[in-house]
C-alpha positions as CSV (number, residue, x, y, z in Angstrom):
1,M,42.2,88.3,-76.1
2,N,40.7,91.6,-74.7
3,D,39.5,93.9,-77.0
4,W,38.5,96.5,-74.0
5,N,39.1,96.5,-70.4
6,P,35.4,97.3,-68.4
7,R,37.2,97.8,-65.0
8,S,39.5,99.9,-66.3
9,E,39.5,103.2,-63.9
10,S,38.5,104.7,-67.4
11,V,35.7,103.1,-68.0
12,L,34.3,103.2,-64.9
13,A,34.7,106.4,-64.3
14,D,32.7,107.5,-67.4
15,P,30.9,104.2,-68.5
16,L,28.8,106.2,-71.3
17,G,31.5,108.0,-73.1
18,A,33.5,104.5,-73.0
19,C,30.3,102.9,-74.6
20,D,30.0,105.8,-77.4
21,A,33.7,105.3,-78.5
22,M,33.6,101.0,-78.2
23,R,30.2,101.1,-80.4
24,P,31.8,102.3,-83.8
25,C,35.4,101.7,-83.5
26,C,34.7,97.5,-81.8
27,P,30.8,96.7,-81.4
28,V,31.5,93.4,-80.7
29,A,34.0,93.1,-77.9
30,H,35.5,90.3,-76.2
31,S,36.9,91.3,-72.6
32,D,37.9,88.3,-69.7
33,Y,35.2,89.9,-67.5
34,L,32.0,90.4,-69.0
35,G,32.5,87.6,-72.3
36,W,31.3,89.4,-75.2
37,S,30.0,92.7,-75.7
38,L,27.2,93.9,-77.9
39,F,27.4,97.8,-78.4
40,K,25.2,98.4,-81.2
41,H,21.2,98.2,-80.6
42,A,20.9,96.1,-83.8
43,D,22.7,93.4,-82.3
44,V,21.4,93.8,-79.0
45,M,17.9,93.7,-80.9
46,R,18.9,90.4,-82.6
47,V,20.0,88.7,-79.1
48,L,16.7,89.5,-77.5
49,N,14.8,88.2,-80.5
50,D,16.4,84.7,-80.8
51,P,16.3,83.0,-77.3
52,A,16.8,79.8,-79.0
53,T,20.6,80.6,-79.5
54,F,21.0,83.6,-76.5
55,S,19.9,82.0,-73.5
56,S,19.0,83.1,-69.9
57,A,19.5,81.2,-67.9
58,V,23.4,82.9,-67.1
59,S,23.1,82.5,-63.1
60,A,24.1,79.9,-60.7
61,H,20.5,80.8,-58.3
62,L,17.2,80.3,-59.6
63,S,16.1,83.4,-61.5
64,V,12.7,83.3,-62.3
65,P,11.4,84.7,-64.9
66,S,14.2,86.4,-66.3
67,G,16.7,83.7,-66.1
68,I,14.4,80.9,-67.3
69,D,14.2,80.1,-71.4
70,P,10.9,78.8,-73.1
71,P,9.3,77.0,-72.9
72,A,9.0,77.1,-69.1
73,H,9.3,80.9,-69.1
74,T,5.6,81.2,-70.8
75,G,4.0,79.7,-67.9
76,Y,5.6,82.2,-65.5
77,R,5.3,85.2,-67.0
78,R,1.5,84.5,-67.9
79,L,1.6,83.7,-63.5
80,L,3.3,86.8,-62.7
81,D,2.8,90.1,-65.4
82,P,-1.4,90.2,-63.9
83,Y,0.3,91.9,-60.8
84,F,1.6,94.5,-62.7
85,A,-1.6,95.2,-65.1
86,P,-3.2,98.1,-65.5
87,Q,-5.8,97.8,-62.8
88,E,-3.3,96.8,-60.4
89,M,-1.7,99.9,-61.1
90,T,-5.1,102.3,-61.0
91,T,-5.2,100.7,-57.8
92,F,-2.2,101.2,-56.5
93,E,-1.2,104.7,-57.9
94,P,-2.7,107.0,-54.8
95,I,-0.5,104.9,-52.5
96,C,2.5,105.4,-54.2
97,T,1.4,109.5,-55.0
98,G,1.2,109.7,-51.0
99,I,4.1,108.2,-50.4
100,A,5.8,110.7,-53.2
101,R,3.6,114.1,-51.7
102,R,5.0,113.3,-48.4
103,L,8.8,112.9,-49.1
104,M,8.5,116.5,-51.2
105,H,7.2,117.9,-47.8
106,R,10.8,117.2,-46.4
107,L,13.1,118.8,-48.7
108,E,13.9,122.2,-49.0
109,G,17.0,123.8,-49.4
110,T,20.3,122.1,-50.3
111,V,19.2,118.1,-51.0
112,E,21.8,115.4,-51.3
113,I,18.8,113.1,-53.4
114,M,20.3,110.0,-53.3
115,E,20.5,109.4,-49.9
116,A,17.1,111.5,-49.1
117,V,14.8,111.2,-52.0
118,A,15.9,108.5,-54.4
119,H,16.6,105.7,-52.2
120,P,14.3,106.4,-49.1
121,F,11.3,106.8,-52.3
122,A,12.5,103.6,-54.1
123,L,12.6,101.3,-50.7
124,E,8.7,102.7,-49.0
125,V,7.1,102.4,-52.2
126,Q,8.3,98.3,-52.8
127,C,7.1,97.6,-49.3
128,A,4.1,99.5,-49.9
129,F,3.6,97.3,-53.1
130,M,4.4,93.8,-51.7
131,G,2.6,94.6,-48.0
132,W,6.0,94.7,-45.9
133,P,6.1,96.2,-43.0
134,D,7.8,100.1,-42.6
135,E,10.7,98.7,-40.5
136,L,11.9,96.5,-43.2
137,Q,13.7,99.1,-45.4
138,E,16.4,99.6,-43.6
139,A,17.2,96.1,-43.6
140,L,16.5,96.1,-47.2
141,R,18.9,98.8,-47.6
142,S,21.7,97.1,-45.8
143,W,21.0,93.8,-47.6
144,I,21.1,95.9,-50.9
145,R,24.7,97.2,-50.4
146,R,25.9,93.9,-49.4
147,N,24.7,92.2,-52.6
148,H,26.2,95.3,-54.7
149,R,29.4,94.4,-53.2
150,A,28.8,90.7,-53.4
151,T,28.0,91.2,-57.0
152,L,31.3,94.0,-57.8
153,S,33.6,91.1,-56.0
154,G,32.5,88.0,-57.9
155,D,33.7,85.7,-54.9
156,R,31.0,83.3,-55.0
157,A,31.2,82.3,-51.2
158,T,30.0,86.4,-50.5
159,L,27.2,86.0,-52.9
160,N,26.3,82.3,-51.9
161,A,26.2,84.3,-48.1
162,V,23.9,87.2,-49.6
163,A,21.7,84.7,-50.9
164,A,20.9,82.7,-47.6
165,E,20.1,86.5,-46.3
166,F,17.4,87.3,-48.6
167,Q,16.0,83.4,-48.7
168,A,15.7,84.0,-44.5
169,L,14.1,87.4,-44.9
170,V,11.3,85.7,-47.8
171,D,11.2,82.6,-45.4
172,G,9.3,84.7,-42.1
173,L,7.9,86.8,-44.4
174,I,5.9,83.9,-45.9
175,A,5.7,82.1,-42.2
176,E,4.6,85.8,-40.9
177,R,1.7,85.5,-43.6
178,E,1.1,82.0,-42.9
179,R,0.5,82.7,-39.2
180,D,-2.0,85.6,-39.9
181,P,-3.1,85.5,-43.2
182,R,-4.0,88.5,-45.5
183,D,-4.0,89.6,-49.1
184,D,-1.3,91.2,-50.2
185,V,1.2,90.5,-52.9
186,T,3.6,88.3,-51.3
187,A,0.6,86.4,-49.4
188,R,-1.1,86.3,-52.8
189,L,2.5,84.8,-54.6
190,A,2.4,82.8,-52.0
191,R,-0.9,80.9,-52.6
192,E,0.0,80.9,-56.7
193,T,0.3,77.4,-58.5
194,L,1.7,77.1,-61.8
195,D,0.6,73.9,-63.5
196,G,-1.6,72.4,-61.1
197,L,1.5,73.0,-58.1
198,K,1.9,75.5,-55.7
199,L,5.4,77.8,-56.0
200,S,7.9,75.8,-54.2
201,V,9.9,78.2,-51.9
202,P,13.0,78.7,-54.5
203,E,10.6,79.9,-56.7
204,L,8.9,81.8,-54.2
205,T,12.1,83.7,-53.0
206,S,13.8,84.1,-56.6
207,I,10.8,86.2,-57.8
208,I,10.5,88.5,-54.6
209,R,14.4,89.0,-54.7
210,N,13.9,90.2,-58.9
211,W,11.3,92.2,-57.6
212,T,13.0,94.0,-55.0
213,V,16.5,94.2,-56.7
214,G,15.7,95.1,-60.0
215,E,13.1,98.2,-58.4
216,L,15.0,99.2,-55.8
217,G,18.3,99.3,-57.8
218,T,16.4,101.1,-60.8
219,I,14.3,103.3,-59.5
220,A,16.7,105.2,-57.0
221,A,19.2,105.2,-60.1
222,S,16.3,106.2,-62.3
223,V,15.6,109.0,-59.7
224,G,19.0,110.6,-59.5
225,I,18.9,110.4,-63.8
226,L,15.9,112.3,-63.6
227,V,16.5,114.7,-61.3
228,R,19.7,116.0,-63.0
229,G,18.9,115.6,-66.0
230,L,16.2,118.4,-65.8
231,A,18.2,120.4,-63.4
232,R,20.3,120.7,-66.2
233,D,17.5,121.9,-68.6
234,P,15.0,124.5,-67.0
235,E,13.2,124.9,-70.4
236,L,12.1,121.1,-70.6
237,Q,11.5,121.9,-66.8
238,A,9.5,124.2,-67.8
239,R,7.6,122.6,-70.9
240,L,6.4,119.8,-68.6
241,R,5.4,122.1,-65.9
242,G,3.2,123.2,-68.6
243,D,2.2,120.1,-69.8
244,P,2.1,117.6,-67.6
245,T,1.2,114.6,-69.8
246,L,4.6,114.7,-71.7
247,L,6.1,113.9,-68.8
248,P,5.9,110.0,-69.1
249,T,7.6,110.3,-73.0
250,A,10.2,112.7,-71.4
251,I,11.4,110.2,-68.5
252,D,11.8,107.4,-70.9
253,E,13.5,109.7,-73.4
254,I,16.1,111.0,-70.4
255,L,16.9,107.2,-69.5
256,R,17.0,106.0,-72.6
257,V,20.0,109.1,-72.9
258,H,21.8,108.1,-69.3
259,G,20.3,104.5,-68.9
260,P,20.1,103.2,-65.0
261,L,21.0,99.7,-65.9
262,L,24.1,98.7,-67.8
263,T,24.0,95.4,-68.9
264,N,22.6,92.2,-69.0
265,R,23.8,88.5,-69.5
266,R,23.4,85.9,-72.1
267,K,24.8,82.7,-73.0
268,A,25.2,81.5,-76.7
269,T,23.8,77.9,-77.0
270,R,25.4,76.9,-80.3
271,D,27.6,79.0,-82.8
272,V,27.3,82.1,-84.2
273,E,29.1,85.5,-85.8
274,I,28.0,88.8,-84.8
275,G,29.8,91.3,-86.6
276,S,32.4,89.4,-88.0
277,R,33.2,87.5,-84.6
278,L,32.2,84.3,-83.6
279,I,30.8,83.7,-80.7
280,R,31.3,79.8,-79.5
281,A,28.7,77.9,-78.0
282,G,28.8,78.8,-73.6
283,D,29.9,82.0,-74.2
284,R,29.0,84.8,-71.9
285,V,27.2,87.3,-73.9
286,T,26.5,90.5,-72.4
287,L,24.4,93.3,-74.2
288,M,25.4,97.0,-73.3
289,W,21.9,98.6,-73.2
290,T,23.1,101.8,-72.5
291,S,25.2,101.8,-75.1
292,A,22.5,100.7,-77.7
293,N,20.3,103.3,-76.6
294,R,22.6,105.6,-77.6
295,D,23.1,103.8,-81.1
296,E,23.6,106.7,-83.8
297,E,22.3,104.2,-86.4
298,A,19.3,103.5,-84.5
299,F,18.6,107.4,-83.2
300,H,19.0,110.7,-85.1
301,E,21.2,113.1,-82.6
302,P,21.0,110.4,-79.8
303,T,22.6,112.2,-76.9
304,E,19.6,115.0,-77.2
305,V,16.5,114.4,-75.3
306,R,13.9,114.9,-77.8
307,L,10.0,114.4,-77.2
308,D,8.8,114.0,-80.4
309,R,11.0,110.9,-81.3
310,Q,9.8,108.2,-83.5
311,D,13.0,106.5,-84.1
312,G,14.8,103.6,-82.7
313,P,12.6,101.3,-80.5
314,N,14.0,102.4,-76.6
315,L,15.4,99.3,-74.6
316,L,14.9,101.2,-71.5
317,F,13.1,98.4,-69.7
318,G,14.2,95.6,-72.4
319,A,12.3,93.9,-75.4
320,G,11.5,90.5,-76.6
321,I,9.9,87.7,-74.1
322,H,12.5,89.2,-71.4
323,V,11.1,92.7,-71.5
324,C,11.0,94.0,-67.9
325,P,7.3,92.8,-66.2
326,G,7.8,95.1,-64.0
327,A,7.7,98.6,-66.1
328,P,4.2,99.3,-65.4
329,L,5.3,99.8,-61.8
330,A,8.4,101.9,-62.3
331,R,6.8,103.9,-64.9
332,L,4.1,104.8,-62.2
333,E,6.4,105.1,-59.7
334,L,8.6,107.5,-61.9
335,R,6.0,109.5,-63.4
336,V,4.6,110.4,-59.6
337,L,7.5,111.6,-58.3
338,M,8.4,113.5,-60.9
339,E,5.4,115.4,-60.8
340,A,5.5,115.7,-57.2
341,L,9.2,117.1,-57.8
342,L,8.1,119.5,-60.2
343,D,4.8,120.8,-58.7
344,E,6.4,121.7,-55.5
345,L,10.1,122.3,-56.1
346,P,10.3,124.9,-58.8
347,G,13.4,126.0,-58.4
348,W,16.6,123.5,-59.0
349,K,20.6,123.9,-59.3
350,V,22.7,121.3,-59.2
351,L,26.1,121.3,-56.7
352,E,27.5,118.6,-57.0
353,E,27.4,115.1,-58.9
354,R,29.0,111.9,-58.9
355,L,28.3,108.5,-61.3
356,A,27.7,105.7,-59.7
357,R,30.1,102.6,-60.3
358,Y,29.4,99.6,-62.1
359,P,27.5,97.4,-62.2
360,T,25.1,100.0,-60.9
361,G,24.0,103.0,-63.2
362,G,22.9,106.5,-62.6
363,Y,24.7,108.6,-60.0
364,D,26.4,107.6,-56.1
365,R,25.6,111.2,-54.7
366,L,23.9,114.1,-56.2
367,V,23.3,117.3,-54.5
368,V,20.6,119.5,-55.4
369,R,19.5,122.8,-53.9
370,F,15.7,123.6,-54.6
371,S,13.8,126.5,-53.5
372,R,9.9,126.4,-53.1
373,E,10.0,130.4,-54.5
374,G,11.3,129.3,-57.8
375,S,15.1,130.9,-59.0
C-alpha cells in the first residue's frame, strides 16, 4: 500500500511543501520507492539514536563509514575523524579562502550561481583538500552527473558501471602516489592502517567516494540555497555584514529551513512500531531530513530564519554515531565563501530560480544579478 508517491510531479516540483503537508497527516508513510518515510523530527532522532534497530548497511557497495554499523564503525571513525580536526581546518582555511576570493573577482552583473560559483567552488576546494590536480575537476564533475542520473534511474548495471569508473579514478590517484610519494590527504589515506592492517583498495575507494560525492553535492546545493536565501533577505545581509561572527549561525539556520540533503536510508533489523505503524525486519526506512528540520513540534516558527534559535537540534549534518564526519570542512567552505560574497558584492537580486530534482536538494538553476556598488 502506498501512502504517497515521492516521484509524483507535485512532490518533485515542491519537495519542501510536500513534506510540510505529509508531516501532520501521515508522519510515517509507505511508498514502494522509499519504503517507510519518517517525516517527524522525533521519529528521525529515534532512528539515529538506535543503530542496533536501524542499520546503516543499506548499499550494495561498501560504504565507509556511513554504511558501517557498530562495532566496526567505531574504528573507522576513530581513523577518519582526525582529517577534519580543528588544526587541520585551521591549516586549510587560507587555501579555501584563496579559492573563494579568486572566484569573487570574476563575478559581476548577471550570474548563474550553480555554474559560475557553486560547482566550481566545491570542485576546486575538494581537489585542493585531497591533493588532486586542477585538471581532475572536469572529470569529477562529469562523473557526478552520471552518478546522479544512475542513482535516480535505479538501474543496477548503470550503477555498477559508474562505480567501476570511480574505482579506476582512485586506482590512478593511488598509483601516482606510489610512483611519486607525497604528503597529501590521499597519500595519507593510502598509508592508513586499521587493527594493524592497511586499508584495502575497496575501503579506500569507498572513503574517497563518500567524501567526494557527499562534499561536492552538498556544498554546491548549500551555496545555491544560501545565496538565494540572503538575496531574498537584505536585512539579514546587512546584519551579517555588520557582525560577521553571526555568519556560522545564519548558515546553519538557513540550511535548516531549506536543506541541501533531502533523505537518508536505514534498514530495520527487527519488527518495530513507529507512529502506530508496524515496520518489519528488513524494511527500508527513509529519513526525511528536510521535513524533520521543519517540524513544528521541534522548532518554533520552523520556516523562519532565527539567529537566536535554541529549540530542537538541527539535523543539517545528522546526529548520533553517523553524524557527518566532514561537517567541519563543509562549515569552513560555506563560511569563507559567504564571507567573500558579502564582502565584495553588496548588491544581490534573484532574477530566476529553478529547484533541483530528487535526490538533489537546493537549486538546479539560480540567476542572480550582483553589483559591486550595491543596489
